[in-house]
C-alpha positions in Angstrom: 0.0 0.0 0.0 1.3 3.5 -0.9 0.3 7.0 0.1 1.8 10.4 0.2 3.6 9.9 3.5 5.0 6.3 3.2 6.0 4.5 0.0 8.6 2.4 -1.6 11.5 4.1 -3.5 10.3 2.4 -6.7 6.8 3.8 -6.3 8.2 7.4 -6.7 8.5 9.3 -9.9 10.8 7.4 -12.3 13.2 8.9 -14.9 16.2 7.6 -16.8 19.6 9.1 -17.7 22.5 7.4 -19.3 21.3 4.2 -20.7 19.8 1.6 -18.4 20.4 3.6 -15.2 17.2 4.0 -13.1 16.4 7.1 -11.1 13.5 7.7 -8.7 12.7 11.2 -7.2 12.1 10.1 -3.6 12.0 13.7 -2.3 11.2 16.0 -5.3 12.8 19.4 -5.4 10.5 21.9 -3.6 8.5 19.4 -1.6 10.7 19.6 1.5 12.3 23.0 1.8 15.8 23.2 0.2 16.4 19.4 0.2 15.8 16.9 -2.6 16.8 13.3 -2.9 16.7 10.4 -5.3 17.2 6.6 -5.4 19.6 5.5 -8.2 20.2 2.0 -9.5 23.2 1.4 -11.9 23.6 -2.0 -13.5 27.0 -2.8 -15.0 28.5 -2.2 -17.3 27.2 1.4 -17.2 28.4 4.9 -16.4 26.2 7.8 -15.1 26.3 11.0 -17.1 29.2 13.3 -15.9 27.9 16.5 -14.3 28.6 19.3 -11.9 26.5 21.9 -10.1 26.9 25.3 -8.5 23.5 25.7 -6.9 23.4 22.7 -4.6 25.6 20.6 -2.5 25.3 16.8 -2.9 26.0 13.6 -1.0 25.7 10.0 -2.1 24.6 7.4 0.5 25.5 3.9 -0.9 22.9 1.4 0.1 23.8 -1.6 -2.0 26.5 -3.0 -4.3 29.7 -1.4 -5.4 31.2 0.8 -8.1 33.6 3.6 -8.7 32.7 7.2 -8.1 34.9 9.8 -10.0 35.1 13.1 -8.2 37.1 15.8 -10.0 38.7 13.1 -12.2 39.9 11.0 -9.2 38.4 7.5 -8.7 37.0 6.4 -5.4 35.8 2.8 -4.9 32.4 2.9 -3.1 30.3 0.1 -1.6 27.3 -0.4 0.6 27.5 1.6 3.9 29.7 4.4 2.5 28.9 8.1 2.1 30.5 10.5 -0.4 30.4 14.3 -0.5 30.4 16.0 -3.9 31.9 19.5 -3.7 30.3 22.4 -5.6 31.4 22.9 -9.2 33.1 19.5 -9.3 32.5 17.1 -12.2 31.5 13.6 -11.0 30.1 10.4 -12.3 29.7 6.7 -11.3 31.1 3.7 -13.2 29.8 0.2 -12.6 31.7 -2.8 -14.1 30.1 -5.7 -15.9 28.4 -8.0 -13.4 28.2 -5.3 -10.7 25.2 -3.3 -9.4 25.2 -0.1 -7.4 22.3 1.4 -5.5 22.6 4.8 -3.8 20.6 7.8 -2.5 21.7 11.2 -3.7 20.8 14.1 -1.4 20.8 17.6 -2.7 20.8 20.7 -0.5 20.0 23.7 -2.6 21.8 27.0 -1.7 
């Protein structure tokens, strides 16, 4: 059963970027002050689109699997139970190898 207060990640608004990657808007922008969040599933072999942003701070909370997070061109191996901070104006993307799967929550705090 779903409602506006409690629901599964996968019952939230779905969108895709970068091939087979799955994104769900679990806290849409504007619905909870200056915070937004999404649930992301990346199935290997895939890479998320490289991006950077100057109007929000971002963190990744890794909830399943493993992959490599590139922050400013530098690779960081990430796995379940880890958190990563993405600095402002810093290009970043995730790479997941064949046979791997990565699940994470991104949290955006708009400035």
